[in-house]
PDB file with SEQRES, HELIX, SHEET and CRYST1 records, atoms N, CA, C and O in Angstrom:
SEQRES   1 A   58  MET ASP SER GLU GLU GLU GLN GLU GLN PRO GLU GLU PRO          
SEQRES   2 A   58  THR ARG GLU LEU THR PRO GLU GLN ARG ALA HIS ARG GLN          
SEQRES   3 A   58  ARG VAL PHE ARG LEU LEU LEU LYS GLY GLN THR LEU ARG          
SEQRES   4 A   58  LYS GLU ASP GLU ARG LYS ARG LYS GLU SER THR GLY GLU          
SEQRES   5 A   58  ASP GLU GLU GLN SER GLU                                      
HELIX    1 AA1 ASP A    2  GLU A    6  1                                   5    
HELIX    2 AA2 THR A   14  GLU A   16  5                                   3    
HELIX    3 AA3 PRO A   19  THR A   50  1                                  32    
CRYST1    1.000    1.000    1.000  90.00  90.00  90.00 P 1           1          
ATOM      1  N   MET A   1       7.555  26.450   7.232  1.00  0.00           N  
ATOM      2  CA  MET A   1       7.878  25.274   6.372  1.00  0.00           C  
ATOM      3  C   MET A   1       8.418  25.753   5.017  1.00  0.00           C  
ATOM      4  O   MET A   1       9.242  25.087   4.392  1.00  0.00           O  
ATOM      5  N   ASP A   2       7.942  26.902   4.587  1.00  0.00           N  
ATOM      6  CA  ASP A   2       8.385  27.456   3.298  1.00  0.00           C  
ATOM      7  C   ASP A   2       9.929  27.619   3.308  1.00  0.00           C  
ATOM      8  O   ASP A   2      10.579  27.346   2.299  1.00  0.00           O  
ATOM      9  N   SER A   3      10.507  28.056   4.425  1.00  0.00           N  
ATOM     10  CA  SER A   3      11.957  28.271   4.413  1.00  0.00           C  
ATOM     11  C   SER A   3      12.678  26.990   4.157  1.00  0.00           C  
ATOM     12  O   SER A   3      13.709  26.989   3.484  1.00  0.00           O  
ATOM     13  N   GLU A   4      12.167  25.878   4.676  1.00  0.00           N  
ATOM     14  CA  GLU A   4      12.860  24.567   4.477  1.00  0.00           C  
ATOM     15  C   GLU A   4      12.695  24.131   3.021  1.00  0.00           C  
ATOM     16  O   GLU A   4      13.614  23.593   2.404  1.00  0.00           O  
ATOM     17  N   GLU A   5      11.489  24.382   2.491  1.00  0.00           N  
ATOM     18  CA  GLU A   5      11.295  23.936   1.076  1.00  0.00           C  
ATOM     19  C   GLU A   5      12.161  24.728   0.120  1.00  0.00           C  
ATOM     20  O   GLU A   5      12.584  24.191  -0.904  1.00  0.00           O  
ATOM     21  N   GLU A   6      12.442  25.996   0.418  1.00  0.00           N  
ATOM     22  CA  GLU A   6      13.290  26.795  -0.413  1.00  0.00           C  
ATOM     23  C   GLU A   6      14.720  26.274  -0.426  1.00  0.00           C  
ATOM     24  O   GLU A   6      15.495  26.581  -1.332  1.00  0.00           O  
ATOM     25  N   GLN A   7      15.065  25.478   0.592  1.00  0.00           N  
ATOM     26  CA  GLN A   7      16.464  24.994   0.603  1.00  0.00           C  
ATOM     27  C   GLN A   7      16.692  23.844  -0.376  1.00  0.00           C  
ATOM     28  O   GLN A   7      17.828  23.396  -0.532  1.00  0.00           O  
ATOM     29  N   GLU A   8      15.673  23.369  -1.020  1.00  0.00           N  
ATOM     30  CA  GLU A   8      15.881  22.323  -2.040  1.00  0.00           C  
ATOM     31  C   GLU A   8      16.716  22.860  -3.179  1.00  0.00           C  
ATOM     32  O   GLU A   8      16.432  23.919  -3.739  1.00  0.00           O  
ATOM     33  N   GLN A   9      17.753  22.110  -3.512  1.00  0.00           N  
ATOM     34  CA  GLN A   9      18.668  22.524  -4.579  1.00  0.00           C  
ATOM     35  C   GLN A   9      18.998  21.347  -5.455  1.00  0.00           C  
ATOM     36  O   GLN A   9      18.717  20.209  -5.076  1.00  0.00           O  
ATOM     37  N   PRO A  10      19.591  21.576  -6.629  1.00  0.00           N  
ATOM     38  CA  PRO A  10      20.117  20.498  -7.431  1.00  0.00           C  
ATOM     39  C   PRO A  10      21.109  19.693  -6.633  1.00  0.00           C  
ATOM     40  O   PRO A  10      21.791  20.226  -5.757  1.00  0.00           O  
ATOM     41  N   GLU A  11      21.197  18.378  -6.937  1.00  0.00           N  
ATOM     42  CA  GLU A  11      22.121  17.515  -6.170  1.00  0.00           C  
ATOM     43  C   GLU A  11      23.525  18.024  -6.292  1.00  0.00           C  
ATOM     44  O   GLU A  11      23.974  18.355  -7.389  1.00  0.00           O  
ATOM     45  N   GLU A  12      24.230  18.094  -5.184  1.00  0.00           N  
ATOM     46  CA  GLU A  12      25.602  18.490  -5.189  1.00  0.00           C  
ATOM     47  C   GLU A  12      26.431  17.424  -4.472  1.00  0.00           C  
ATOM     48  O   GLU A  12      25.898  16.700  -3.631  1.00  0.00           O  
ATOM     49  N   PRO A  13      27.691  17.317  -4.778  1.00  0.00           N  
ATOM     50  CA  PRO A  13      28.605  16.456  -3.957  1.00  0.00           C  
ATOM     51  C   PRO A  13      28.522  16.857  -2.522  1.00  0.00           C  
ATOM     52  O   PRO A  13      28.487  18.043  -2.197  1.00  0.00           O  
ATOM     53  N   THR A  14      28.491  15.857  -1.642  1.00  0.00           N  
ATOM     54  CA  THR A  14      28.371  16.197  -0.180  1.00  0.00           C  
ATOM     55  C   THR A  14      29.455  17.089   0.271  1.00  0.00           C  
ATOM     56  O   THR A  14      29.223  17.942   1.128  1.00  0.00           O  
ATOM     57  N   ARG A  15      30.650  16.942  -0.263  1.00  0.00           N  
ATOM     58  CA  ARG A  15      31.788  17.688   0.294  1.00  0.00           C  
ATOM     59  C   ARG A  15      31.667  19.200   0.023  1.00  0.00           C  
ATOM     60  O   ARG A  15      32.352  20.017   0.638  1.00  0.00           O  
ATOM     61  N   GLU A  16      30.770  19.540  -0.919  1.00  0.00           N  
ATOM     62  CA  GLU A  16      30.626  20.934  -1.297  1.00  0.00           C  
ATOM     63  C   GLU A  16      29.493  21.633  -0.491  1.00  0.00           C  
ATOM     64  O   GLU A  16      29.238  22.826  -0.659  1.00  0.00           O  
ATOM     65  N   LEU A  17      28.839  20.861   0.369  1.00  0.00           N  
ATOM     66  CA  LEU A  17      27.745  21.425   1.151  1.00  0.00           C  
ATOM     67  C   LEU A  17      28.348  22.347   2.228  1.00  0.00           C  
ATOM     68  O   LEU A  17      29.430  22.087   2.753  1.00  0.00           O  
ATOM     69  N   THR A  18      27.653  23.377   2.525  1.00  0.00           N  
ATOM     70  CA  THR A  18      28.057  24.260   3.647  1.00  0.00           C  
ATOM     71  C   THR A  18      27.696  23.467   4.940  1.00  0.00           C  
ATOM     72  O   THR A  18      26.882  22.545   4.895  1.00  0.00           O  
ATOM     73  N   PRO A  19      28.310  23.838   6.080  1.00  0.00           N  
ATOM     74  CA  PRO A  19      27.977  23.228   7.367  1.00  0.00           C  
ATOM     75  C   PRO A  19      26.434  23.295   7.643  1.00  0.00           C  
ATOM     76  O   PRO A  19      25.827  22.348   8.142  1.00  0.00           O  
ATOM     77  N   GLU A  20      25.854  24.452   7.294  1.00  0.00           N  
ATOM     78  CA  GLU A  20      24.442  24.639   7.554  1.00  0.00           C  
ATOM     79  C   GLU A  20      23.611  23.603   6.700  1.00  0.00           C  
ATOM     80  O   GLU A  20      22.659  22.996   7.190  1.00  0.00           O  
ATOM     81  N   GLN A  21      24.001  23.446   5.474  1.00  0.00           N  
ATOM     82  CA  GLN A  21      23.258  22.515   4.625  1.00  0.00           C  
ATOM     83  C   GLN A  21      23.420  21.096   5.084  1.00  0.00           C  
ATOM     84  O   GLN A  21      22.467  20.317   5.079  1.00  0.00           O  
ATOM     85  N   ARG A  22      24.657  20.748   5.492  1.00  0.00           N  
ATOM     86  CA  ARG A  22      24.915  19.413   5.962  1.00  0.00           C  
ATOM     87  C   ARG A  22      24.102  19.112   7.249  1.00  0.00           C  
ATOM     88  O   ARG A  22      23.523  18.037   7.406  1.00  0.00           O  
ATOM     89  N   ALA A  23      24.087  20.084   8.135  1.00  0.00           N  
ATOM     90  CA  ALA A  23      23.307  19.944   9.418  1.00  0.00           C  
ATOM     91  C   ALA A  23      21.830  19.770   9.078  1.00  0.00           C  
ATOM     92  O   ALA A  23      21.137  18.935   9.659  1.00  0.00           O  
ATOM     93  N   HIS A  24      21.360  20.584   8.115  1.00  0.00           N  
ATOM     94  CA  HIS A  24      19.903  20.483   7.720  1.00  0.00           C  
ATOM     95  C   HIS A  24      19.603  19.109   7.171  1.00  0.00           C  
ATOM     96  O   HIS A  24      18.590  18.516   7.541  1.00  0.00           O  
ATOM     97  N   ARG A  25      20.420  18.595   6.327  1.00  0.00           N  
ATOM     98  CA  ARG A  25      20.157  17.268   5.741  1.00  0.00           C  
ATOM     99  C   ARG A  25      20.175  16.227   6.866  1.00  0.00           C  
ATOM    100  O   ARG A  25      19.308  15.355   6.894  1.00  0.00           O  
ATOM    101  N   GLN A  26      21.111  16.292   7.768  1.00  0.00           N  
ATOM    102  CA  GLN A  26      21.155  15.329   8.857  1.00  0.00           C  
ATOM    103  C   GLN A  26      19.922  15.411   9.693  1.00  0.00           C  
ATOM    104  O   GLN A  26      19.383  14.384  10.106  1.00  0.00           O  
ATOM    105  N   ARG A  27      19.446  16.631   9.961  1.00  0.00           N  
ATOM    106  CA  ARG A  27      18.262  16.801  10.795  1.00  0.00           C  
ATOM    107  C   ARG A  27      17.015  16.189  10.060  1.00  0.00           C  
ATOM    108  O   ARG A  27      16.209  15.490  10.674  1.00  0.00           O  
ATOM    109  N   VAL A  28      16.891  16.463   8.785  1.00  0.00           N  
ATOM    110  CA  VAL A  28      15.819  15.878   8.031  1.00  0.00           C  
ATOM    111  C   VAL A  28      15.902  14.355   7.979  1.00  0.00           C  
ATOM    112  O   VAL A  28      14.902  13.650   8.113  1.00  0.00           O  
ATOM    113  N   PHE A  29      17.105  13.884   7.785  1.00  0.00           N  
ATOM    114  CA  PHE A  29      17.282  12.409   7.702  1.00  0.00           C  
ATOM    115  C   PHE A  29      16.875  11.755   9.047  1.00  0.00           C  
ATOM    116  O   PHE A  29      16.202  10.724   9.062  1.00  0.00           O  
ATOM    117  N   ARG A  30      17.293  12.368  10.166  1.00  0.00           N  
ATOM    118  CA  ARG A  30      16.921  11.838  11.458  1.00  0.00           C  
ATOM    119  C   ARG A  30      15.425  11.866  11.629  1.00  0.00           C  
ATOM    120  O   ARG A  30      14.834  10.918  12.144  1.00  0.00           O  
ATOM    121  N   LEU A  31      14.814  12.940  11.204  1.00  0.00           N  
ATOM    122  CA  LEU A  31      13.345  13.056  11.369  1.00  0.00           C  
ATOM    123  C   LEU A  31      12.677  11.961  10.541  1.00  0.00           C  
ATOM    124  O   LEU A  31      11.723  11.341  11.012  1.00  0.00           O  
ATOM    125  N   LEU A  32      13.151  11.705   9.317  1.00  0.00           N  
ATOM    126  CA  LEU A  32      12.597  10.681   8.476  1.00  0.00           C  
ATOM    127  C   LEU A  32      12.738   9.297   9.175  1.00  0.00           C  
ATOM    128  O   LEU A  32      11.780   8.528   9.251  1.00  0.00           O  
ATOM    129  N   LEU A  33      13.960   9.008   9.682  1.00  0.00           N  
ATOM    130  CA  LEU A  33      14.190   7.750  10.359  1.00  0.00           C  
ATOM    131  C   LEU A  33      13.291   7.622  11.570  1.00  0.00           C  
ATOM    132  O   LEU A  33      12.701   6.567  11.804  1.00  0.00           O  
ATOM    133  N   LYS A  34      13.181   8.714  12.358  1.00  0.00           N  
ATOM    134  CA  LYS A  34      12.345   8.649  13.518  1.00  0.00           C  
ATOM    135  C   LYS A  34      10.890   8.421  13.144  1.00  0.00           C  
ATOM    136  O   LYS A  34      10.187   7.680  13.831  1.00  0.00           O  
ATOM    137  N   GLY A  35      10.442   9.022  12.104  1.00  0.00           N  
ATOM    138  CA  GLY A  35       9.079   8.811  11.634  1.00  0.00           C  
ATOM    139  C   GLY A  35       8.838   7.417  11.262  1.00  0.00           C  
ATOM    140  O   GLY A  35       7.808   6.855  11.635  1.00  0.00           O  
ATOM    141  N   GLN A  36       9.760   6.793  10.517  1.00  0.00           N  
ATOM    142  CA  GLN A  36       9.627   5.408  10.110  1.00  0.00           C  
ATOM    143  C   GLN A  36       9.586   4.503  11.306  1.00  0.00           C  
ATOM    144  O   GLN A  36       8.771   3.583  11.370  1.00  0.00           O  
ATOM    145  N   THR A  37      10.486   4.762  12.286  1.00  0.00           N  
ATOM    146  CA  THR A  37      10.489   3.924  13.463  1.00  0.00           C  
ATOM    147  C   THR A  37       9.224   4.030  14.275  1.00  0.00           C  
ATOM    148  O   THR A  37       8.725   3.022  14.776  1.00  0.00           O  
ATOM    149  N   LEU A  38       8.690   5.235  14.417  1.00  0.00           N  
ATOM    150  CA  LEU A  38       7.452   5.443  15.172  1.00  0.00           C  
ATOM    151  C   LEU A  38       6.317   4.705  14.463  1.00  0.00           C  
ATOM    152  O   LEU A  38       5.489   4.070  15.116  1.00  0.00           O  
ATOM    153  N   ARG A  39       6.277   4.782  13.181  1.00  0.00           N  
ATOM    154  CA  ARG A  39       5.208   4.090  12.451  1.00  0.00           C  
ATOM    155  C   ARG A  39       5.276   2.602  12.669  1.00  0.00           C  
ATOM    156  O   ARG A  39       4.244   1.956  12.845  1.00  0.00           O  
ATOM    157  N   LYS A  40       6.501   2.027  12.660  1.00  0.00           N  
ATOM    158  CA  LYS A  40       6.591   0.610  12.855  1.00  0.00           C  
ATOM    159  C   LYS A  40       6.174   0.221  14.269  1.00  0.00           C  
ATOM    160  O   LYS A  40       5.536  -0.812  14.468  1.00  0.00           O  
ATOM    161  N   GLU A  41       6.532   1.043  15.244  1.00  0.00           N  
ATOM    162  CA  GLU A  41       6.176   0.784  16.630  1.00  0.00           C  
ATOM    163  C   GLU A  41       4.689   0.854  16.763  1.00  0.00           C  
ATOM    164  O   GLU A  41       4.092   0.014  17.437  1.00  0.00           O  
ATOM    165  N   ASP A  42       4.044   1.864  16.121  1.00  0.00           N  
ATOM    166  CA  ASP A  42       2.583   2.015  16.237  1.00  0.00           C  
ATOM    167  C   ASP A  42       1.894   0.797  15.643  1.00  0.00           C  
ATOM    168  O   ASP A  42       0.894   0.325  16.184  1.00  0.00           O  
ATOM    169  N   GLU A  43       2.430   0.274  14.513  1.00  0.00           N  
ATOM    170  CA  GLU A  43       1.823  -0.886  13.862  1.00  0.00           C  
ATOM    171  C   GLU A  43       1.944  -2.072  14.831  1.00  0.00           C  
ATOM    172  O   GLU A  43       0.994  -2.838  14.994  1.00  0.00           O  
ATOM    173  N   ARG A  44       3.138  -2.227  15.488  1.00  0.00           N  
ATOM    174  CA  ARG A  44       3.362  -3.390  16.362  1.00  0.00           C  
ATOM    175  C   ARG A  44       2.414  -3.273  17.515  1.00  0.00           C  
ATOM    176  O   ARG A  44       1.784  -4.264  17.884  1.00  0.00           O  
ATOM    177  N   LYS A  45       2.278  -2.081  18.117  1.00  0.00           N  
ATOM    178  CA  LYS A  45       1.391  -1.947  19.258  1.00  0.00           C  
ATOM    179  C   LYS A  45      -0.100  -2.231  18.861  1.00  0.00           C  
ATOM    180  O   LYS A  45      -0.863  -2.838  19.612  1.00  0.00           O  
ATOM    181  N   ARG A  46      -0.454  -1.764  17.662  1.00  0.00           N  
ATOM    182  CA  ARG A  46      -1.813  -2.024  17.230  1.00  0.00           C  
ATOM    183  C   ARG A  46      -2.039  -3.481  17.059  1.00  0.00           C  
ATOM    184  O   ARG A  46      -3.117  -3.958  17.414  1.00  0.00           O  
ATOM    185  N   LYS A  47      -1.084  -4.247  16.531  1.00  0.00           N  
ATOM    186  CA  LYS A  47      -1.235  -5.696  16.341  1.00  0.00           C  
ATOM    187  C   LYS A  47      -1.319  -6.334  17.698  1.00  0.00           C  
ATOM    188  O   LYS A  47      -2.151  -7.218  17.908  1.00  0.00           O  
ATOM    189  N   GLU A  48      -0.468  -5.909  18.651  1.00  0.00           N  
ATOM    190  CA  GLU A  48      -0.494  -6.523  19.972  1.00  0.00           C  
ATOM    191  C   GLU A  48      -1.820  -6.261  20.678  1.00  0.00           C  
ATOM    192  O   GLU A  48      -2.355  -7.142  21.351  1.00  0.00           O  
ATOM    193  N   SER A  49      -2.349  -5.042  20.521  1.00  0.00           N  
ATOM    194  CA  SER A  49      -3.564  -4.707  21.252  1.00  0.00           C  
ATOM    195  C   SER A  49      -4.747  -5.438  20.618  1.00  0.00           C  
ATOM    196  O   SER A  49      -5.730  -5.685  21.317  1.00  0.00           O  
ATOM    197  N   THR A  50      -4.707  -5.795  19.345  1.00  0.00           N  
ATOM    198  CA  THR A  50      -5.818  -6.562  18.735  1.00  0.00           C  
ATOM    199  C   THR A  50      -5.610  -8.045  18.892  1.00  0.00           C  
ATOM    200  O   THR A  50      -6.479  -8.832  18.516  1.00  0.00           O  
ATOM    201  N   GLY A  51      -4.481  -8.448  19.439  1.00  0.00           N  
ATOM    202  CA  GLY A  51      -4.184  -9.868  19.618  1.00  0.00           C  
ATOM    203  C   GLY A  51      -3.687 -10.516  18.366  1.00  0.00           C  
ATOM    204  O   GLY A  51      -3.677 -11.744  18.288  1.00  0.00           O  
ATOM    205  N   GLU A  52      -3.274  -9.758  17.379  1.00  0.00           N  
ATOM    206  CA  GLU A  52      -2.789 -10.344  16.133  1.00  0.00           C  
ATOM    207  C   GLU A  52      -1.250 -10.305  16.124  1.00  0.00           C  
ATOM    208  O   GLU A  52      -0.633  -9.258  16.321  1.00  0.00           O  
ATOM    209  N   ASP A  53      -0.665 -11.469  15.891  1.00  0.00           N  
ATOM    210  CA  ASP A  53       0.779 -11.506  15.694  1.00  0.00           C  
ATOM    211  C   ASP A  53       1.018 -11.838  14.271  1.00  0.00           C  
ATOM    212  O   ASP A  53       0.181 -12.436  13.594  1.00  0.00           O  
ATOM    213  N   GLU A  54       2.233 -11.425  13.796  1.00  0.00           N  
ATOM    214  CA  GLU A  54       2.546 -11.671  12.361  1.00  0.00           C  
ATOM    215  C   GLU A  54       2.518 -13.200  12.064  1.00  0.00           C  
ATOM    216  O   GLU A  54       2.192 -13.628  10.957  1.00  0.00           O  
ATOM    217  N   GLU A  55       2.877 -14.006  13.108  1.00  0.00           N  
ATOM    218  CA  GLU A  55       2.887 -15.434  12.951  1.00  0.00           C  
ATOM    219  C   GLU A  55       1.507 -15.989  12.766  1.00  0.00           C  
ATOM    220  O   GLU A  55       1.290 -16.915  11.985  1.00  0.00           O  
ATOM    221  N   GLN A  56       0.534 -15.393  13.521  1.00  0.00           N  
ATOM    222  CA  GLN A  56      -0.820 -15.867  13.491  1.00  0.00           C  
ATOM    223  C   GLN A  56      -1.548 -15.482  12.201  1.00  0.00           C  
ATOM    224  O   GLN A  56      -2.529 -16.125  11.825  1.00  0.00           O  
ATOM    225  N   SER A  57      -1.070 -14.438  11.528  1.00  0.00           N  
ATOM    226  CA  SER A  57      -1.798 -13.895  10.405  1.00  0.00           C  
ATOM    227  C   SER A  57      -1.716 -14.827   9.161  1.00  0.00           C  
ATOM    228  O   SER A  57      -2.457 -14.662   8.193  1.00  0.00           O  
ATOM    229  N   GLU A  58      -0.798 -15.796   9.229  1.00  0.00           N  
ATOM    230  CA  GLU A  58      -0.708 -16.714   8.129  1.00  0.00           C  
ATOM    231  C   GLU A  58      -1.878 -17.726   8.094  1.00  0.00           C  
ATOM    232  O   GLU A  58      -1.933 -18.575   7.205  1.00  0.00           O  
TER     233      GLU A  58                                                      
END                                                                             
């Protein structure tokens, strides 16, 4: 994980990124999106398993 943290740099225009940096950012972005999606799905499954719907919570 240290090697990824070392890649943090001051913000640069995207066009000046090397292909490796661009690929790394895309990979991180996808992982973040996947993490958010999985969290939402987990919350929905938890609500369904407890019999709570967002409509019923009001």
